PDB file of N, H, CA, C and O in Angstrom:
ATOM      1  N   MET A   1       0.793  -1.216  -0.035  1.00  0.00           N
ATOM      2  CA  MET A   1       0.052  -0.071   0.054  1.00  0.00           C
ATOM      3  C   MET A   1       1.043   1.312   0.081  1.00  0.00           C
ATOM      4  O   MET A   1       1.971   1.459   0.876  1.00  0.00           O
ATOM      5  N   PRO A   2       0.673   2.218  -0.880  1.00  0.00           N
ATOM      6  CA  PRO A   2       1.661   3.491  -0.928  1.00  0.00           C
ATOM      7  C   PRO A   2       1.438   4.256   0.176  1.00  0.00           C
ATOM      8  O   PRO A   2       0.292   4.261   0.627  1.00  0.00           O
ATOM      9  N   THR A   3       2.204   4.844   0.660  1.00  0.00           N
ATOM     10  H   THR A   3       3.134   4.840   0.293  1.00  0.00           H
ATOM     11  CA  THR A   3       2.306   5.978   1.569  1.00  0.00           C
ATOM     12  C   THR A   3       1.505   7.124   1.201  1.00  0.00           C
ATOM     13  O   THR A   3       1.241   7.261   0.006  1.00  0.00           O
ATOM     14  N   LYS A   4       1.025   8.069   2.136  1.00  0.00           N
ATOM     15  H   LYS A   4       1.238   7.958   3.106  1.00  0.00           H
ATOM     16  CA  LYS A   4       0.580   9.041   1.786  1.00  0.00           C
ATOM     17  C   LYS A   4       1.195  10.203   0.814  1.00  0.00           C
ATOM     18  O   LYS A   4       0.558  10.956   0.078  1.00  0.00           O
ATOM     19  N   THR A   5       2.490  10.145   0.999  1.00  0.00           N
ATOM     20  H   THR A   5       3.007   9.533   1.597  1.00  0.00           H
ATOM     21  CA  THR A   5       3.494  10.884   0.327  1.00  0.00           C
ATOM     22  C   THR A   5       3.350  10.429  -1.052  1.00  0.00           C
ATOM     23  O   THR A   5       3.030  11.220  -1.939  1.00  0.00           O
ATOM     24  N   GLU A   6       3.586   9.107  -1.290  1.00  0.00           N
ATOM     25  H   GLU A   6       3.847   8.464  -0.570  1.00  0.00           H
ATOM     26  CA  GLU A   6       3.463   8.419  -2.686  1.00  0.00           C
ATOM     27  C   GLU A   6       2.258   8.726  -3.418  1.00  0.00           C
ATOM     28  O   GLU A   6       2.232   8.940  -4.630  1.00  0.00           O
ATOM     29  N   ALA A   7       1.230   8.740  -2.621  1.00  0.00           N
ATOM     30  H   ALA A   7       1.252   8.566  -1.636  1.00  0.00           H
ATOM     31  CA  ALA A   7      -0.362   9.012  -3.128  1.00  0.00           C
ATOM     32  C   ALA A   7      -0.259  10.422  -3.701  1.00  0.00           C
ATOM     33  O   ALA A   7      -0.675  10.639  -4.839  1.00  0.00           O
ATOM     34  N   ILE A   8       0.171  11.194  -3.106  1.00  0.00           N
ATOM     35  H   ILE A   8       0.509  11.018  -2.181  1.00  0.00           H
ATOM     36  CA  ILE A   8      -0.015  12.711  -3.464  1.00  0.00           C
ATOM     37  C   ILE A   8       1.213  12.876  -4.503  1.00  0.00           C
ATOM     38  O   ILE A   8       1.016  13.672  -5.421  1.00  0.00           O
ATOM     39  N   ARG A   9       2.247  12.323  -4.465  1.00  0.00           N
ATOM     40  H   ARG A   9       2.407  11.677  -3.719  1.00  0.00           H
ATOM     41  CA  ARG A   9       3.131  12.510  -5.586  1.00  0.00           C
ATOM     42  C   ARG A   9       2.598  12.049  -7.178  1.00  0.00           C
ATOM     43  O   ARG A   9       2.754  12.658  -8.236  1.00  0.00           O
ATOM     44  N   GLU A  10       1.932  10.771  -6.920  1.00  0.00           N
ATOM     45  H   GLU A  10       1.805  10.276  -6.061  1.00  0.00           H
ATOM     46  CA  GLU A  10       1.329  10.347  -8.094  1.00  0.00           C
ATOM     47  C   GLU A  10       0.218  11.312  -8.487  1.00  0.00           C
ATOM     48  O   GLU A  10       0.256  11.816  -9.609  1.00  0.00           O
ATOM     49  N   GLU A  11      -0.688  11.580  -7.713  1.00  0.00           N
ATOM     50  H   GLU A  11      -0.719  11.170  -6.801  1.00  0.00           H
ATOM     51  CA  GLU A  11      -1.738  12.651  -7.940  1.00  0.00           C
ATOM     52  C   GLU A  11      -1.156  13.923  -8.801  1.00  0.00           C
ATOM     53  O   GLU A  11      -1.635  14.324  -9.862  1.00  0.00           O
ATOM     54  N   LEU A  12      -0.003  14.480  -8.105  1.00  0.00           N
ATOM     55  H   LEU A  12       0.386  14.154  -7.243  1.00  0.00           H
ATOM     56  CA  LEU A  12       0.560  15.693  -8.692  1.00  0.00           C
ATOM     57  C   LEU A  12       1.165  15.476 -10.061  1.00  0.00           C
ATOM     58  O   LEU A  12       1.198  16.381 -10.895  1.00  0.00           O
ATOM     59  N   VAL A  13       1.709  14.095 -10.309  1.00  0.00           N
ATOM     60  H   VAL A  13       1.682  13.360  -9.631  1.00  0.00           H
ATOM     61  CA  VAL A  13       2.333  13.910 -11.732  1.00  0.00           C
ATOM     62  C   VAL A  13       1.126  13.843 -12.552  1.00  0.00           C
ATOM     63  O   VAL A  13       1.127  14.503 -13.591  1.00  0.00           O
ATOM     64  N   GLN A  14       0.058  13.124 -12.238  1.00  0.00           N
ATOM     65  H   GLN A  14       0.058  12.589 -11.393  1.00  0.00           H
ATOM     66  CA  GLN A  14      -1.395  13.241 -13.162  1.00  0.00           C
ATOM     67  C   GLN A  14      -1.675  14.449 -13.282  1.00  0.00           C
ATOM     68  O   GLN A  14      -1.845  14.788 -14.454  1.00  0.00           O
ATOM     69  N   LEU A  15      -1.828  15.499 -12.281  1.00  0.00           N
ATOM     70  H   LEU A  15      -1.690  15.224 -11.330  1.00  0.00           H
ATOM     71  CA  LEU A  15      -2.208  16.801 -12.471  1.00  0.00           C
ATOM     72  C   LEU A  15      -1.150  17.534 -13.554  1.00  0.00           C
ATOM     73  O   LEU A  15      -1.555  17.954 -14.638  1.00  0.00           O
ATOM     74  N   LYS A  16       0.133  17.628 -13.168  1.00  0.00           N
ATOM     75  H   LYS A  16       0.462  17.286 -12.287  1.00  0.00           H
ATOM     76  CA  LYS A  16       0.790  18.113 -14.198  1.00  0.00           C
ATOM     77  C   LYS A  16       0.756  17.798 -15.605  1.00  0.00           C
ATOM     78  O   LYS A  16       0.843  18.655 -16.484  1.00  0.00           O
ATOM     79  N   GLY A  17       0.619  16.466 -15.826  1.00  0.00           N
ATOM     80  H   GLY A  17       0.549  15.769 -15.112  1.00  0.00           H
ATOM     81  CA  GLY A  17       0.170  15.952 -17.366  1.00  0.00           C
ATOM     82  C   GLY A  17      -1.303  16.508 -17.868  1.00  0.00           C
ATOM     83  O   GLY A  17      -1.631  16.764 -19.027  1.00  0.00           O
ATOM     84  N   ASP A  18      -1.961  16.604 -16.874  1.00  0.00           N
ATOM     85  H   ASP A  18      -1.695  16.396 -15.932  1.00  0.00           H
ATOM     86  CA  ASP A  18      -3.523  17.234 -17.407  1.00  0.00           C
ATOM     87  C   ASP A  18      -3.233  18.782 -17.835  1.00  0.00           C
ATOM     88  O   ASP A  18      -3.648  19.278 -18.882  1.00  0.00           O
ATOM     89  N   LEU A  19      -2.575  19.358 -17.008  1.00  0.00           N
ATOM     90  H   LEU A  19      -2.238  18.955 -16.157  1.00  0.00           H
ATOM     91  CA  LEU A  19      -2.162  20.813 -17.045  1.00  0.00           C
ATOM     92  C   LEU A  19      -1.526  21.209 -18.213  1.00  0.00           C
ATOM     93  O   LEU A  19      -1.758  22.288 -18.759  1.00  0.00           O
ATOM     94  N   LYS A  20      -0.544  20.190 -18.719  1.00  0.00           N
ATOM     95  H   LYS A  20      -0.355  19.314 -18.276  1.00  0.00           H
ATOM     96  CA  LYS A  20       0.279  20.341 -20.086  1.00  0.00           C
ATOM     97  C   LYS A  20      -0.652  20.280 -21.259  1.00  0.00           C
ATOM     98  O   LYS A  20      -0.698  21.058 -22.212  1.00  0.00           O
ATOM     99  N   SER A  21      -1.461  19.115 -21.002  1.00  0.00           N
ATOM    100  H   SER A  21      -1.424  18.482 -20.228  1.00  0.00           H
ATOM    101  CA  SER A  21      -2.264  18.852 -22.041  1.00  0.00           C
ATOM    102  C   SER A  21      -3.629  19.987 -22.376  1.00  0.00           C
ATOM    103  O   SER A  21      -4.243  20.060 -23.440  1.00  0.00           O
ATOM    104  N   LEU A  22      -3.855  20.772 -21.188  1.00  0.00           N
ATOM    105  H   LEU A  22      -3.357  20.713 -20.323  1.00  0.00           H
ATOM    106  CA  LEU A  22      -4.838  21.729 -21.228  1.00  0.00           C
ATOM    107  C   LEU A  22      -3.950  23.109 -21.796  1.00  0.00           C
ATOM    108  O   LEU A  22      -4.523  23.996 -22.429  1.00  0.00           O
ATOM    109  N   ALA A  23      -2.987  23.142 -21.587  1.00  0.00           N
ATOM    110  H   ALA A  23      -2.523  22.422 -21.072  1.00  0.00           H
ATOM    111  CA  ALA A  23      -2.141  24.431 -22.148  1.00  0.00           C
ATOM    112  C   ALA A  23      -1.890  24.305 -23.714  1.00  0.00           C
ATOM    113  O   ALA A  23      -1.795  25.232 -24.519  1.00  0.00           O
ATOM    114  N   VAL A  24      -1.812  23.016 -23.941  1.00  0.00           N
ATOM    115  H   VAL A  24      -1.890  22.263 -23.287  1.00  0.00           H
ATOM    116  CA  VAL A  24      -1.720  22.546 -25.379  1.00  0.00           C
ATOM    117  C   VAL A  24      -2.810  23.011 -26.213  1.00  0.00           C
ATOM    118  O   VAL A  24      -2.725  23.754 -27.191  1.00  0.00           O
ATOM    119  N   VAL A  25      -3.980  22.414 -25.640  1.00  0.00           N
ATOM    120  H   VAL A  25      -4.049  21.811 -24.846  1.00  0.00           H
ATOM    121  CA  VAL A  25      -5.389  22.721 -26.278  1.00  0.00           C
ATOM    122  C   VAL A  25      -5.524  24.302 -26.409  1.00  0.00           C
ATOM    123  O   VAL A  25      -5.856  24.787 -27.490  1.00  0.00           O
ATOM    124  N   VAL A  26      -5.280  25.057 -25.361  1.00  0.00           N
ATOM    125  H   VAL A  26      -5.011  24.663 -24.483  1.00  0.00           H
ATOM    126  CA  VAL A  26      -5.694  26.469 -25.297  1.00  0.00           C
ATOM    127  C   VAL A  26      -4.712  27.254 -26.245  1.00  0.00           C
ATOM    128  O   VAL A  26      -5.117  28.181 -26.946  1.00  0.00           O
ATOM    129  N   ARG A  27      -3.634  26.911 -26.233  1.00  0.00           N
ATOM    130  H   ARG A  27      -3.305  26.158 -25.663  1.00  0.00           H
ATOM    131  CA  ARG A  27      -2.634  27.447 -26.919  1.00  0.00           C
ATOM    132  C   ARG A  27      -2.731  27.199 -28.367  1.00  0.00           C
ATOM    133  O   ARG A  27      -2.517  28.152 -29.117  1.00  0.00           O
ATOM    134  N   GLU A  28      -3.076  25.845 -28.948  1.00  0.00           N
ATOM    135  H   GLU A  28      -3.250  25.071 -28.339  1.00  0.00           H
ATOM    136  CA  GLU A  28      -3.124  25.661 -30.325  1.00  0.00           C
ATOM    137  C   GLU A  28      -4.370  25.768 -31.014  1.00  0.00           C
ATOM    138  O   GLU A  28      -5.360  25.467 -30.347  1.00  0.00           O
ATOM    139  N   ASP A  29      -4.554  26.140 -32.233  1.00  0.00           N
ATOM    140  H   ASP A  29      -3.749  26.385 -32.775  1.00  0.00           H
ATOM    141  CA  ASP A  29      -5.811  26.066 -33.095  1.00  0.00           C
ATOM    142  C   ASP A  29      -5.981  24.724 -33.693  1.00  0.00           C
ATOM    143  O   ASP A  29      -5.072  24.214 -34.348  1.00  0.00           O
ATOM    144  N   PRO A  30      -7.112  24.137 -33.493  1.00  0.00           N
ATOM    145  CA  PRO A  30      -6.983  22.779 -34.020  1.00  0.00           C
ATOM    146  C   PRO A  30      -6.999  22.984 -35.789  1.00  0.00           C
ATOM    147  O   PRO A  30      -6.249  22.273 -36.457  1.00  0.00           O
ATOM    148  N   SER A  31      -7.677  23.745 -36.295  1.00  0.00           N
ATOM    149  H   SER A  31      -8.286  24.323 -35.752  1.00  0.00           H
ATOM    150  CA  SER A  31      -7.527  23.927 -37.631  1.00  0.00           C
ATOM    151  C   SER A  31      -6.031  24.274 -38.070  1.00  0.00           C
ATOM    152  O   SER A  31      -5.513  23.719 -39.040  1.00  0.00           O
ATOM    153  N   GLU A  32      -5.454  25.109 -37.390  1.00  0.00           N
ATOM    154  H   GLU A  32      -5.875  25.559 -36.603  1.00  0.00           H
ATOM    155  CA  GLU A  32      -3.984  25.265 -37.668  1.00  0.00           C
ATOM    156  C   GLU A  32      -3.043  23.987 -37.653  1.00  0.00           C
ATOM    157  O   GLU A  32      -2.113  23.845 -38.447  1.00  0.00           O
ATOM    158  N   ARG A  33      -3.352  23.153 -36.752  1.00  0.00           N
ATOM    159  H   ARG A  33      -4.108  23.268 -36.107  1.00  0.00           H
ATOM    160  CA  ARG A  33      -2.910  22.001 -36.575  1.00  0.00           C
ATOM    161  C   ARG A  33      -3.008  21.037 -37.571  1.00  0.00           C
ATOM    162  O   ARG A  33      -2.044  20.356 -37.921  1.00  0.00           O
ATOM    163  N   ALA A  34      -4.282  20.930 -38.115  1.00  0.00           N
ATOM    164  H   ALA A  34      -5.065  21.483 -37.832  1.00  0.00           H
ATOM    165  CA  ALA A  34      -4.740  20.164 -39.105  1.00  0.00           C
ATOM    166  C   ALA A  34      -3.919  20.572 -40.359  1.00  0.00           C
ATOM    167  O   ALA A  34      -3.253  19.791 -41.038  1.00  0.00           O
ATOM    168  N   ARG A  35      -4.059  21.891 -40.569  1.00  0.00           N
ATOM    169  H   ARG A  35      -4.601  22.525 -40.018  1.00  0.00           H
ATOM    170  CA  ARG A  35      -3.368  22.364 -41.927  1.00  0.00           C
ATOM    171  C   ARG A  35      -1.743  22.041 -41.874  1.00  0.00           C
ATOM    172  O   ARG A  35      -1.198  21.629 -42.897  1.00  0.00           O
ATOM    173  N   LYS A  36      -1.074  22.213 -40.800  1.00  0.00           N
ATOM    174  H   LYS A  36      -1.517  22.548 -39.968  1.00  0.00           H
ATOM    175  CA  LYS A  36       0.340  21.681 -40.657  1.00  0.00           C
ATOM    176  C   LYS A  36       0.398  20.222 -40.877  1.00  0.00           C
ATOM    177  O   LYS A  36       1.344  19.712 -41.478  1.00  0.00           O
ATOM    178  N   GLU A  37      -0.661  19.489 -40.372  1.00  0.00           N
ATOM    179  H   GLU A  37      -1.429  19.903 -39.884  1.00  0.00           H
ATOM    180  CA  GLU A  37      -0.426  17.928 -40.717  1.00  0.00           C
ATOM    181  C   GLU A  37      -0.632  17.652 -42.159  1.00  0.00           C
ATOM    182  O   GLU A  37      -0.016  16.758 -42.739  1.00  0.00           O
ATOM    183  N   ARG A  38      -1.508  18.430 -42.739  1.00  0.00           N
ATOM    184  H   ARG A  38      -2.008  19.156 -42.267  1.00  0.00           H
ATOM    185  CA  ARG A  38      -1.767  18.162 -44.176  1.00  0.00           C
ATOM    186  C   ARG A  38      -0.308  18.616 -44.893  1.00  0.00           C
ATOM    187  O   ARG A  38       0.297  17.810 -45.600  1.00  0.00           O
ATOM    188  N   ALA A  39       0.098  19.696 -44.698  1.00  0.00           N
ATOM    189  H   ALA A  39      -0.394  20.350 -44.124  1.00  0.00           H
ATOM    190  CA  ALA A  39       1.363  20.226 -45.288  1.00  0.00           C
ATOM    191  C   ALA A  39       2.572  19.233 -45.068  1.00  0.00           C
ATOM    192  O   ALA A  39       3.428  18.971 -45.913  1.00  0.00           O
ATOM    193  N   TRP A  40       2.492  18.708 -43.740  1.00  0.00           N
ATOM    194  H   TRP A  40       1.797  18.920 -43.054  1.00  0.00           H
ATOM    195  CA  TRP A  40       3.705  17.776 -43.719  1.00  0.00           C
ATOM    196  C   TRP A  40       3.298  16.348 -44.471  1.00  0.00           C
ATOM    197  O   TRP A  40       4.252  15.809 -45.033  1.00  0.00           O
ATOM    198  N   LYS A  41       2.137  15.720 -44.556  1.00  0.00           N
ATOM    199  H   LYS A  41       1.362  16.159 -44.100  1.00  0.00           H
ATOM    200  CA  LYS A  41       1.957  14.539 -45.429  1.00  0.00           C
ATOM    201  C   LYS A  41       2.215  14.890 -46.977  1.00  0.00           C
ATOM    202  O   LYS A  41       2.669  14.115 -47.818  1.00  0.00           O
ATOM    203  N   LEU A  42       1.886  16.024 -47.140  1.00  0.00           N
ATOM    204  H   LEU A  42       1.517  16.654 -46.456  1.00  0.00           H
ATOM    205  CA  LEU A  42       2.112  16.391 -48.693  1.00  0.00           C
ATOM    206  C   LEU A  42       3.785  16.529 -49.039  1.00  0.00           C
ATOM    207  O   LEU A  42       4.302  16.032 -50.040  1.00  0.00           O
ATOM    208  N   LEU A  43       4.422  17.209 -48.131  1.00  0.00           N
ATOM    209  H   LEU A  43       4.002  17.612 -47.318  1.00  0.00           H
ATOM    210  CA  LEU A  43       5.754  17.129 -48.285  1.00  0.00           C
ATOM    211  C   LEU A  43       6.358  15.760 -48.195  1.00  0.00           C
ATOM    212  O   LEU A  43       7.148  15.362 -49.051  1.00  0.00           O
ATOM    213  N   TYR A  44       6.022  15.091 -47.245  1.00  0.00           N
ATOM    214  H   TYR A  44       5.380  15.413 -46.549  1.00  0.00           H
ATOM    215  CA  TYR A  44       6.703  13.658 -47.194  1.00  0.00           C
ATOM    216  C   TYR A  44       6.183  12.704 -48.156  1.00  0.00           C
ATOM    217  O   TYR A  44       6.859  11.711 -48.422  1.00  0.00           O
ATOM    218  N   GLY A  45       5.003  12.902 -48.733  1.00  0.00           N
ATOM    219  H   GLY A  45       4.453  13.709 -48.516  1.00  0.00           H
ATOM    220  CA  GLY A  45       4.627  12.296 -49.980  1.00  0.00           C
ATOM    221  C   GLY A  45       5.358  12.528 -51.235  1.00  0.00           C
ATOM    222  O   GLY A  45       5.610  11.655 -52.065  1.00  0.00           O
ATOM    223  N   GLY A  46       5.728  13.960 -51.323  1.00  0.00           N
ATOM    224  H   GLY A  46       5.523  14.670 -50.649  1.00  0.00           H
ATOM    225  CA  GLY A  46       6.412  14.338 -52.495  1.00  0.00           C
ATOM    226  C   GLY A  46       7.641  13.876 -52.674  1.00  0.00           C
ATOM    227  O   GLY A  46       8.110  13.474 -53.739  1.00  0.00           O
ATOM    228  N   ILE A  47       8.331  13.946 -51.327  1.00  0.00           N
ATOM    229  H   ILE A  47       7.950  14.273 -50.462  1.00  0.00           H
ATOM    230  CA  ILE A  47       9.799  13.489 -51.251  1.00  0.00           C
ATOM    231  C   ILE A  47       9.892  11.909 -51.457  1.00  0.00           C
ATOM    232  O   ILE A  47      10.914  11.450 -51.967  1.00  0.00           O
ATOM    233  N   ALA A  48       8.965  11.159 -51.117  1.00  0.00           N
ATOM    234  H   ALA A  48       8.134  11.532 -50.703  1.00  0.00           H
ATOM    235  CA  ALA A  48       9.009   9.663 -51.248  1.00  0.00           C
ATOM    236  C   ALA A  48       8.921   9.437 -52.645  1.00  0.00           C
ATOM    237  O   ALA A  48       9.695   8.657 -53.199  1.00  0.00           O
ATOM    238  N   ALA A  49       7.854  10.186 -53.387  1.00  0.00           N
ATOM    239  H   ALA A  49       7.225  10.820 -52.937  1.00  0.00           H
ATOM    240  CA  ALA A  49       7.371   9.825 -54.696  1.00  0.00           C
ATOM    241  C   ALA A  49       8.794  10.196 -55.537  1.00  0.00           C
ATOM    242  O   ALA A  49       9.260   9.318 -56.264  1.00  0.00           O
ATOM    243  N   GLY A  50       9.366  11.283 -55.450  1.00  0.00           N
ATOM    244  H   GLY A  50       8.988  11.996 -54.860  1.00  0.00           H
ATOM    245  CA  GLY A  50      10.616  11.720 -56.084  1.00  0.00           C
ATOM    246  C   GLY A  50      11.650  10.751 -55.651  1.00  0.00           C
ATOM    247  O   GLY A  50      12.222  10.257 -56.622  1.00  0.00           O
ATOM    248  N   LEU A  51      12.022  10.373 -54.646  1.00  0.00           N
ATOM    249  H   LEU A  51      11.558  10.775 -53.857  1.00  0.00           H
ATOM    250  CA  LEU A  51      13.094   9.438 -54.435  1.00  0.00           C
ATOM    251  C   LEU A  51      12.829   8.156 -54.919  1.00  0.00           C
ATOM    252  O   LEU A  51      13.764   7.420 -55.233  1.00  0.00           O
ATOM    253  N   THR A  52      11.550   7.764 -55.028  1.00  0.00           N
ATOM    254  H   THR A  52      10.790   8.362 -54.773  1.00  0.00           H
ATOM    255  CA  THR A  52      11.156   6.381 -55.744  1.00  0.00           C
ATOM    256  C   THR A  52      11.429   6.530 -57.105  1.00  0.00           C
ATOM    257  O   THR A  52      12.056   5.634 -57.670  1.00  0.00           O
ATOM    258  N   LEU A  53      11.044   7.565 -57.754  1.00  0.00           N
ATOM    259  H   LEU A  53      10.535   8.293 -57.295  1.00  0.00           H
ATOM    260  CA  LEU A  53      11.322   7.700 -59.264  1.00  0.00           C
ATOM    261  C   LEU A  53      13.096   7.700 -59.444  1.00  0.00           C
ATOM    262  O   LEU A  53      13.658   7.063 -60.336  1.00  0.00           O
ATOM    263  N   ALA A  54      13.696   8.394 -58.595  1.00  0.00           N
ATOM    264  H   ALA A  54      13.240   8.911 -57.871  1.00  0.00           H
ATOM    265  CA  ALA A  54      15.112   8.538 -58.892  1.00  0.00           C
ATOM    266  C   ALA A  54      15.744   7.170 -58.623  1.00  0.00           C
ATOM    267  O   ALA A  54      16.605   6.807 -59.425  1.00  0.00           O
ATOM    268  N   SER A  55      15.484   6.494 -57.769  1.00  0.00           N
ATOM    269  H   SER A  55      14.785   6.789 -57.118  1.00  0.00           H
ATOM    270  CA  SER A  55      16.072   5.167 -57.361  1.00  0.00           C
ATOM    271  C   SER A  55      15.715   4.224 -58.570  1.00  0.00           C
ATOM    272  O   SER A  55      16.627   3.459 -58.882  1.00  0.00           O
ATOM    273  N   ARG A  56      14.583   4.139 -59.293  1.00  0.00           N
ATOM    274  H   ARG A  56      13.842   4.761 -59.040  1.00  0.00           H
ATOM    275  CA  ARG A  56      14.223   3.323 -60.302  1.00  0.00           C
ATOM    276  C   ARG A  56      14.959   3.669 -61.594  1.00  0.00           C
ATOM    277  O   ARG A  56      15.213   2.809 -62.438  1.00  0.00           O
ATOM    278  N   ARG A  57      15.313   5.032 -61.730  1.00  0.00           N
ATOM    279  H   ARG A  57      15.107   5.730 -61.045  1.00  0.00           H
ATOM    280  CA  ARG A  57      16.218   5.399 -62.876  1.00  0.00           C
ATOM    281  C   ARG A  57      17.668   4.956 -62.528  1.00  0.00           C
ATOM    282  O   ARG A  57      18.427   4.512 -63.390  1.00  0.00           O
ATOM    283  N   LEU A  58      18.003   5.094 -61.263  1.00  0.00           N
ATOM    284  H   LEU A  58      17.386   5.455 -60.563  1.00  0.00           H
ATOM    285  CA  LEU A  58      19.393   4.808 -60.809  1.00  0.00           C
ATOM    286  C   LEU A  58      19.458   3.299 -61.353  1.00  0.00           C
ATOM    287  O   LEU A  58      20.261   2.847 -62.168  1.00  0.00           O
ATOM    288  N   ALA A  59      18.496   2.688 -60.750  1.00  0.00           N
ATOM    289  H   ALA A  59      17.843   3.056 -60.087  1.00  0.00           H
ATOM    290  CA  ALA A  59      18.754   1.011 -60.842  1.00  0.00           C
ATOM    291  C   ALA A  59      18.707   0.633 -62.346  1.00  0.00           C
ATOM    292  O   ALA A  59      19.402  -0.303 -62.743  1.00  0.00           O
ATOM    293  N   ALA A  60      18.025   1.229 -63.075  1.00  0.00           N
ATOM    294  H   ALA A  60      17.460   1.989 -62.753  1.00  0.00           H
ATOM    295  CA  ALA A  60      17.874   0.973 -64.502  1.00  0.00           C
ATOM    296  C   ALA A  60      19.238   1.276 -65.221  1.00  0.00           C
ATOM    297  O   ALA A  60      19.681   0.615 -66.160  1.00  0.00           O
ATOM    298  N   ARG A  61      19.841   2.371 -64.646  1.00  0.00           N
ATOM    299  H   ARG A  61      19.481   2.907 -63.883  1.00  0.00           H
ATOM    300  CA  ARG A  61      21.170   2.833 -65.479  1.00  0.00           C
ATOM    301  C   ARG A  61      21.980   1.736 -64.850  1.00  0.00           C
ATOM    302  O   ARG A  61      22.601   1.084 -65.689  1.00  0.00           O
ATOM    303  N   VAL A  62      22.141   1.365 -63.653  1.00  0.00           N
ATOM    304  H   VAL A  62      21.637   1.895 -62.972  1.00  0.00           H
ATOM    305  CA  VAL A  62      23.174   0.368 -63.009  1.00  0.00           C
ATOM    306  C   VAL A  62      22.963  -1.024 -63.873  1.00  0.00           C
ATOM    307  O   VAL A  62      23.940  -1.669 -64.254  1.00  0.00           O
ATOM    308  N   TRP A  63      21.785  -1.380 -64.113  1.00  0.00           N
ATOM    309  H   TRP A  63      20.991  -0.856 -63.803  1.00  0.00           H
ATOM    310  CA  TRP A  63      21.567  -2.612 -64.733  1.00  0.00           C
ATOM    311  C   TRP A  63      22.046  -2.614 -66.242  1.00  0.00           C
ATOM    312  O   TRP A  63      22.610  -3.563 -66.786  1.00  0.00           O
ATOM    313  N   TRP A  64      21.734  -1.408 -66.830  1.00  0.00           N
ATOM    314  H   TRP A  64      21.275  -0.637 -66.388  1.00  0.00           H
ATOM    315  CA  TRP A  64      22.294  -1.220 -68.168  1.00  0.00           C
ATOM    316  C   TRP A  64      23.885  -1.232 -68.119  1.00  0.00           C
ATOM    317  O   TRP A  64      24.479  -2.037 -68.836  1.00  0.00           O
ATOM    318  N   VAL A  65      24.486  -0.493 -67.416  1.00  0.00           N
ATOM    319  H   VAL A  65      24.003   0.161 -66.834  1.00  0.00           H
ATOM    320  CA  VAL A  65      25.899  -0.624 -67.336  1.00  0.00           C
ATOM    321  C   VAL A  65      26.558  -2.098 -67.044  1.00  0.00           C
ATOM    322  O   VAL A  65      27.579  -2.532 -67.577  1.00  0.00           O
ATOM    323  N   LEU A  66      25.845  -2.680 -66.199  1.00  0.00           N
ATOM    324  H   LEU A  66      25.015  -2.326 -65.766  1.00  0.00           H
ATOM    325  CA  LEU A  66      26.404  -3.989 -65.642  1.00  0.00           C
ATOM    326  C   LEU A  66      26.157  -5.043 -66.745  1.00  0.00           C
ATOM    327  O   LEU A  66      27.023  -5.880 -67.000  1.00  0.00           O
ATOM    328  N   THR A  67      24.845  -4.996 -67.470  1.00  0.00           N
ATOM    329  H   THR A  67      24.142  -4.316 -67.262  1.00  0.00           H
ATOM    330  CA  THR A  67      24.541  -6.068 -68.422  1.00  0.00           C
ATOM    331  C   THR A  67      24.486  -5.754 -69.823  1.00  0.00           C
ATOM    332  O   THR A  67      24.419  -6.634 -70.681  1.00  0.00           O
ATOM    333  N   GLY A  68      24.516  -4.396 -70.108  1.00  0.00           N
ATOM    334  H   GLY A  68      24.571  -3.680 -69.412  1.00  0.00           H
ATOM    335  CA  GLY A  68      24.508  -3.688 -71.397  1.00  0.00           C
ATOM    336  C   GLY A  68      23.357  -3.767 -72.074  1.00  0.00           C
ATOM    337  O   GLY A  68      23.275  -3.421 -73.252  1.00  0.00           O
ATOM    338  N   ARG A  69      22.131  -4.338 -71.229  1.00  0.00           N
ATOM    339  H   ARG A  69      22.197  -4.620 -70.272  1.00  0.00           H
ATOM    340  CA  ARG A  69      20.841  -4.598 -71.710  1.00  0.00           C
ATOM    341  C   ARG A  69      19.942  -3.659 -70.900  1.00  0.00           C
ATOM    342  O   ARG A  69      20.280  -3.137 -69.837  1.00  0.00           O
ATOM    343  N   THR A  70      18.648  -3.483 -71.571  1.00  0.00           N
ATOM    344  H   THR A  70      18.374  -3.907 -72.434  1.00  0.00           H
ATOM    345  CA  THR A  70      17.711  -2.791 -70.766  1.00  0.00           C
ATOM    346  C   THR A  70      17.062  -3.354 -69.580  1.00  0.00           C
ATOM    347  O   THR A  70      16.969  -4.581 -69.633  1.00  0.00           O
ATOM    348  N   PRO A  71      16.678  -2.911 -68.724  1.00  0.00           N
ATOM    349  CA  PRO A  71      16.384  -3.811 -67.499  1.00  0.00           C
ATOM    350  C   PRO A  71      14.761  -4.381 -67.921  1.00  0.00           C
ATOM    351  O   PRO A  71      13.958  -3.815 -68.661  1.00  0.00           O
ATOM    352  N   PRO A  72      14.586  -5.745 -67.151  1.00  0.00           N
ATOM    353  CA  PRO A  72      13.357  -6.299 -67.572  1.00  0.00           C
ATOM    354  C   PRO A  72      12.386  -5.407 -66.989  1.00  0.00           C
ATOM    355  O   PRO A  72      12.663  -4.657 -66.053  1.00  0.00           O
ATOM    356  N   THR A  73      11.169  -5.484 -67.570  1.00  0.00           N
ATOM    357  H   THR A  73      10.944  -6.093 -68.330  1.00  0.00           H
ATOM    358  CA  THR A  73       9.947  -4.430 -66.875  1.00  0.00           C
ATOM    359  C   THR A  73       8.789  -5.645 -66.804  1.00  0.00           C
ATOM    360  O   THR A  73       8.851  -6.767 -67.308  1.00  0.00           O
ATOM    361  N   ARG A  74       7.836  -5.113 -66.099  1.00  0.00           N
ATOM    362  H   ARG A  74       7.786  -4.202 -65.689  1.00  0.00           H
ATOM    363  CA  ARG A  74       6.578  -5.887 -65.942  1.00  0.00           C
ATOM    364  C   ARG A  74       5.643  -5.851 -67.074  1.00  0.00           C
ATOM    365  O   ARG A  74       5.523  -4.758 -67.628  1.00  0.00           O
ATOM    366  N   ARG A  75       4.961  -6.836 -67.518  1.00  0.00           N
ATOM    367  H   ARG A  75       5.059  -7.723 -67.068  1.00  0.00           H
ATOM    368  CA  ARG A  75       4.138  -6.798 -68.681  1.00  0.00           C
ATOM    369  C   ARG A  75       2.719  -7.007 -68.480  1.00  0.00           C
ATOM    370  O   ARG A  75       1.950  -6.987 -69.441  1.00  0.00           O
TER     371      ARG A  75
END
């Protein structure tokens, strides 16, 4: 069984977490946060798509250098 001091400490830790969450909610606008999340997803997706295309081209070039033929493709 926890002592009185430990129980108070646990309650204060919970209160601290609740106050931090409350401060975030008060400070941030939900629509602004959603806009930032959409912008991040667009940036991340664009970079991923660009790097995918670049890696395919690089792989095709390496294949051609190593074998002297065009790489096999899906039909």
